[in-house]
C-alpha positions as CSV (number, residue, x, y, z in Angstrom):
1,X,-11.1,-20.8,2.4
2,X,-10.2,-24.6,2.9
3,X,-9.6,-25.0,-0.9
4,X,-7.2,-22.4,-0.8
5,X,-5.0,-23.9,2.3
6,X,-4.8,-27.0,0.5
7,X,-3.5,-25.1,-2.7
8,X,-1.3,-23.5,-1.0
9,X,0.1,-26.2,1.3
10,X,0.7,-28.1,-2.0
11,X,2.7,-24.8,-3.3
12,X,4.8,-25.2,-0.2
13,X,5.4,-28.7,-0.7
14,X,6.6,-27.9,-4.4
15,X,8.6,-25.1,-2.8
16,X,10.3,-27.4,-0.3
17,X,11.4,-30.1,-3.0
18,X,12.7,-27.4,-5.4
19,X,13.8,-25.3,-2.6
20,X,17.6,-26.4,-2.7
21,X,18.1,-25.0,-6.4
22,X,16.6,-21.3,-4.9
23,X,19.1,-21.8,-2.0
24,X,21.8,-22.7,-3.6
25,X,21.7,-20.0,-6.3
26,X,21.1,-17.5,-3.4
27,X,24.3,-18.6,-1.5
28,X,26.4,-18.0,-4.5
29,X,25.1,-14.7,-6.0
30,X,27.0,-12.1,-4.0
31,X,30.1,-14.2,-4.7
32,X,29.8,-14.0,-8.4
33,X,28.8,-10.2,-7.9
34,X,25.5,-10.2,-9.0
35,X,23.0,-7.6,-7.5
36,X,21.4,-8.4,-4.0
37,X,17.4,-9.2,-4.9
38,X,14.5,-7.8,-3.3
39,X,11.0,-8.8,-3.5
40,X,8.3,-6.6,-2.5
41,X,4.8,-7.4,-1.9
42,X,2.9,-3.6,-2.5
43,X,3.7,-0.8,-4.5
44,X,4.8,1.7,-2.4
45,X,7.7,-0.7,-1.0
46,X,8.7,-1.6,-4.1
47,X,9.1,2.3,-5.2
48,X,10.8,3.1,-1.7
49,X,13.4,0.4,-2.3
50,X,14.3,1.5,-5.9
51,X,14.8,4.6,-4.9
52,X,17.3,3.5,-2.3
53,X,19.2,0.7,-4.5
54,X,19.4,2.4,-7.6
55,X,21.2,0.2,-9.9
56,X,22.6,-2.0,-7.4
57,X,20.0,-4.2,-6.6
58,X,17.3,-6.0,-8.5
59,X,14.1,-5.0,-7.1
60,X,10.8,-7.2,-7.8
61,X,6.7,-6.6,-7.2
62,X,5.1,-9.8,-6.3
63,X,1.5,-8.6,-6.7
64,X,1.3,-7.9,-10.7
65,X,0.4,-4.2,-11.5
66,X,-3.2,-4.2,-11.8
67,X,-3.9,-7.0,-9.1
68,X,-5.5,-6.7,-5.7
69,X,-3.5,-7.4,-3.1
70,X,-6.6,-9.1,-1.1
71,X,-7.2,-11.6,-3.6
72,X,-3.6,-12.7,-4.4
73,X,-2.4,-16.4,-4.7
74,X,1.0,-16.9,-4.8
75,X,2.5,-19.7,-7.9
76,X,5.4,-22.2,-7.2
77,X,7.5,-20.0,-9.0
78,X,6.6,-17.2,-6.5
79,X,7.4,-19.2,-3.6
80,X,10.9,-20.1,-5.0
81,X,11.6,-16.4,-5.6
82,X,10.9,-15.6,-2.0
83,X,12.7,-18.5,-0.6
84,X,15.7,-17.4,-3.0
85,X,15.6,-13.9,-2.6
86,X,18.1,-11.5,-0.4
87,X,15.0,-9.5,1.4
88,X,11.5,-9.8,1.5
89,X,9.2,-6.6,2.4
90,X,5.7,-7.6,2.8
91,X,2.8,-5.6,4.7
92,X,1.6,-8.0,7.5
93,X,-1.6,-7.7,7.8
94,X,-4.9,-9.5,7.2
95,X,-4.8,-9.2,3.6
96,X,-1.7,-10.8,3.2
97,X,-2.0,-13.3,5.7
98,X,-1.2,-16.7,3.7
99,X,2.4,-15.4,3.9
100,X,3.1,-16.5,7.0
101,X,2.8,-19.8,5.3
102,X,5.5,-19.3,2.9
103,X,7.6,-17.4,5.7
104,X,7.3,-20.8,7.7
105,X,9.2,-22.7,4.8
106,X,11.9,-19.7,4.2
107,X,15.2,-20.2,5.8
108,X,15.4,-16.6,7.7
109,X,19.6,-17.1,7.5
110,X,19.2,-16.5,4.0
111,X,16.6,-14.6,3.3
112,X,15.7,-11.1,5.4
113,X,12.2,-10.2,6.2
114,X,10.7,-6.7,7.0
115,X,6.8,-6.8,7.7
116,X,5.9,-2.9,7.0
117,X,3.5,-3.0,10.0
118,X,6.1,-3.3,12.6
119,X,7.9,0.1,11.3
120,X,4.9,2.5,12.1
121,X,2.3,3.4,15.3
122,X,-1.0,1.6,14.2
123,X,-4.3,2.6,13.6
124,X,-7.8,0.9,13.4
125,X,-9.4,1.0,10.2
126,X,-12.2,2.6,11.8
127,X,-9.7,6.0,13.0
128,X,-10.7,9.3,11.2
129,X,-13.4,7.5,9.3
130,X,-17.5,7.4,9.7
131,X,-18.8,4.9,7.9
132,X,-22.7,5.1,7.6
133,X,-23.3,8.4,9.3
134,X,-26.5,7.2,10.3
135,X,-26.3,3.7,11.5
136,X,-22.6,2.9,12.0
137,X,-20.5,0.0,11.0
138,X,-21.3,-3.6,12.6
139,X,-17.9,-4.9,11.0
140,X,-15.1,-6.1,13.5
141,X,-12.5,-3.9,12.3
142,X,-8.3,-4.6,12.2
143,X,-5.7,-2.4,12.3
144,X,-5.3,-0.2,9.1
145,X,-2.6,-1.9,6.8
146,X,-2.1,1.0,4.7
147,X,0.7,2.2,6.7
148,X,2.7,3.6,3.7
149,X,0.0,6.6,2.8
150,X,1.3,9.7,4.7
151,X,5.1,10.8,3.8
152,X,5.8,10.8,7.4
153,X,5.6,7.0,7.4
154,X,6.7,6.4,4.4
155,X,10.2,8.4,5.6
156,X,10.3,5.2,8.6
157,X,9.7,3.2,5.9
158,X,12.3,4.2,3.9
159,X,14.6,4.3,6.4
160,X,14.1,0.6,7.5
161,X,14.6,-0.4,3.7
162,X,17.9,1.6,3.3
163,X,19.0,0.3,7.0
164,X,18.6,-3.6,5.6
165,X,20.5,-2.6,2.5
166,X,23.4,-1.7,4.0
167,X,23.3,-4.9,6.0
168,X,23.2,-6.7,2.9
169,X,25.3,-5.0,0.6
170,X,28.1,-2.7,3.0
171,X,30.2,-2.3,-0.3
172,X,27.5,0.0,-1.4
173,X,26.5,1.6,1.8
174,X,27.4,5.0,1.1
175,X,25.4,5.1,-2.2
176,X,22.2,3.6,-0.4
177,X,22.5,6.7,2.1
178,X,23.2,9.6,-0.4
179,X,19.8,8.2,-2.6
180,X,17.9,7.7,1.2
181,X,19.2,11.0,2.0
182,X,18.0,12.4,-1.4
183,X,14.4,10.7,-1.1
184,X,13.8,11.8,2.6
185,X,14.0,15.3,1.2
186,X,11.6,14.7,-1.3
187,X,9.1,13.5,1.1
188,X,9.5,16.2,3.2
189,X,8.8,18.6,0.2
190,X,5.4,16.3,-0.3
191,X,4.3,16.7,3.3
192,X,4.8,20.1,3.1
193,X,2.6,20.4,-0.3
194,X,-0.2,18.5,1.7
195,X,0.2,20.7,5.1
196,X,-0.1,23.7,3.1
197,X,-3.0,22.4,1.2
198,X,-5.3,21.9,4.5
199,X,-4.0,25.0,5.9
200,X,-5.3,26.8,3.5
201,X,-8.2,24.3,2.7
202,X,-11.8,26.1,3.1
203,X,-13.5,22.5,4.8
204,X,-11.6,19.4,6.4
205,X,-14.6,17.1,5.0
206,X,-13.7,14.2,2.5
207,X,-16.1,11.8,1.4
208,X,-15.0,8.2,0.0
209,X,-18.0,6.2,-1.8
210,X,-15.2,3.2,-1.7
211,X,-13.0,1.0,0.9
212,X,-11.1,3.9,3.1
213,X,-7.5,3.0,2.8
214,X,-6.8,6.4,4.1
215,X,-7.1,6.2,7.9
216,X,-2.9,7.3,8.5
217,X,-3.4,9.8,5.8
218,X,-6.9,11.6,7.5
219,X,-5.4,11.7,10.9
220,X,-1.9,13.0,9.8
221,X,-3.1,16.2,8.3
222,X,-6.5,16.4,10.7
223,X,-9.3,15.3,7.7
224,X,-12.6,14.2,8.7
225,X,-13.7,11.5,6.5
226,X,-16.9,9.4,5.4
227,X,-16.7,6.3,3.5
228,X,-19.3,3.7,2.3
229,X,-16.7,0.7,3.9
230,X,-14.3,0.3,6.5
231,X,-10.7,-0.1,5.5
232,X,-10.6,-2.7,3.0
233,X,-13.6,-3.9,4.1
234,X,-14.7,-7.8,2.3
235,X,-18.5,-6.2,1.9
236,X,-19.0,-5.8,-2.1
237,X,-21.9,-3.6,-1.9
238,X,-23.0,-1.0,0.9
239,X,-26.2,-0.8,2.3
240,X,-28.7,2.0,1.2
241,X,-28.8,3.7,4.0
242,X,-25.0,4.4,3.9
243,X,-25.5,5.6,0.2
244,X,-28.2,7.8,1.1
245,X,-26.6,9.0,4.1
246,X,-23.3,9.9,1.4
247,X,-25.7,11.6,-1.0
248,X,-27.4,13.7,1.6
249,X,-24.4,15.2,3.0
250,X,-22.7,15.8,0.1
251,X,-25.6,17.9,-0.7
252,X,-25.8,19.6,2.6
253,X,-22.4,20.6,2.6
254,X,-21.9,21.6,-0.9
255,X,-19.0,19.1,-0.7
256,X,-17.3,19.2,-4.4
257,X,-15.8,15.8,-5.0
258,X,-16.5,12.1,-4.0
259,X,-13.5,10.1,-4.0
260,X,-12.8,6.7,-5.1
261,X,-9.6,4.4,-4.8
262,X,-7.4,3.0,-7.4
263,X,-8.3,-0.6,-9.2
264,X,-11.6,0.5,-8.0
265,X,-14.5,0.3,-10.8
266,X,-15.7,3.7,-9.2
267,X,-19.5,2.8,-10.0
268,X,-20.6,3.9,-6.3
269,X,-18.6,6.8,-6.8
270,X,-20.1,8.2,-10.0
271,X,-23.7,7.3,-8.3
272,X,-23.2,9.6,-5.3
273,X,-21.4,12.2,-7.2
274,X,-24.3,12.4,-10.0
275,X,-27.1,12.5,-7.3
276,X,-25.4,15.0,-4.7
277,X,-23.7,17.3,-8.2
278,X,-20.7,16.6,-7.4
279,X,-17.4,14.9,-9.4
280,X,-15.6,11.8,-8.8
281,X,-12.0,11.8,-8.6
282,X,-9.4,9.2,-7.6
283,X,-7.5,9.3,-4.4
284,X,-4.6,6.8,-4.8
285,X,-3.5,4.9,-1.9
286,X,-0.4,3.5,-3.9
287,X,-1.3,-0.6,-2.5
288,X,-0.9,-1.2,-6.3
289,X,-1.4,0.7,-9.7
290,X,-2.5,-0.4,-13.5
291,X,-0.5,-2.0,-15.8
292,X,-0.7,1.3,-17.9
293,X,0.6,3.5,-15.1
294,X,3.4,1.0,-14.3
295,X,4.5,0.7,-17.8
296,X,4.8,4.8,-17.9
297,X,7.0,4.9,-15.1
298,X,4.1,6.1,-12.3
299,X,6.1,6.4,-8.6
300,X,4.8,7.0,-5.3
301,X,5.8,10.8,-5.2
302,X,4.1,11.0,-8.3
303,X,1.0,9.5,-7.5
304,X,1.1,10.9,-4.3
305,X,1.5,14.9,-5.8
306,X,-2.1,13.9,-8.3
307,X,-3.5,13.4,-4.7
308,X,-2.4,16.6,-3.9
309,X,-3.9,18.2,-7.0
310,X,-7.5,16.2,-6.2
311,X,-7.4,17.3,-2.7
312,X,-7.2,20.7,-3.6
313,X,-10.4,20.4,-5.9
314,X,-12.1,18.5,-2.3
315,X,-11.1,21.2,0.5
316,X,-12.4,24.1,-2.0
């Protein structure tokens, strides 16, 4: 941890030394009719932004496809990019706490900053999930960071991004507004699809043999969830009691699916599923995607529709 802080301080020092170049570049971008530049940390916000911006902005994903936000460390170039962009969008939780030090070196008169956790009503990581059904969890839980995992919250975030784009680039306000309304309609349709699946389901229990970034999703749709870990716990192995409890639960209730999340090695889900006679399926939180999915044009909506198909299997 001490080494990490030292490295970040060193990167920030480099950013200060080179920041003049970034600021100068930023200050002339609109005069030269260049596109506004937006940087996001998570894939969901990246995808919302590009849906709204269309061809009028340059949208970048700071965390490379396939990488975990929790393990990411910024490079000097990353810091310069943030200092030189027009809008920076980040989560604002424990997993990207390192951003606070970077933002302390950013001129907020030059860079607009949008924190996703300011845009919704927050839930704790343990809400809508039981971790280790027999003994409970002793971890200190934080507010769940995965605020974009329901279409309703996605709409709140989309509107906030749209408002910021309009403030930055009023000349294209009508196009941003049109794109926003079209995307909100798609999100409404997605929400109706999930509600219809749950309404017509035979069960309402989900099992995650993995970490659990779905507190908002579970509460929104009235689902009872069991998971090996709360939120994005730093624990690497569940207790033996937890594994046995999950297997027993899946067997006893005839639950057909054990879920794992994206970028997981899914080994625990495979074990629980095999022992309990179920199948392991992906439920994607959209915090990031694989390089292959990125190159194939995956979107928040396409991933959530894939979630809907897997949810149908799990609840019936």
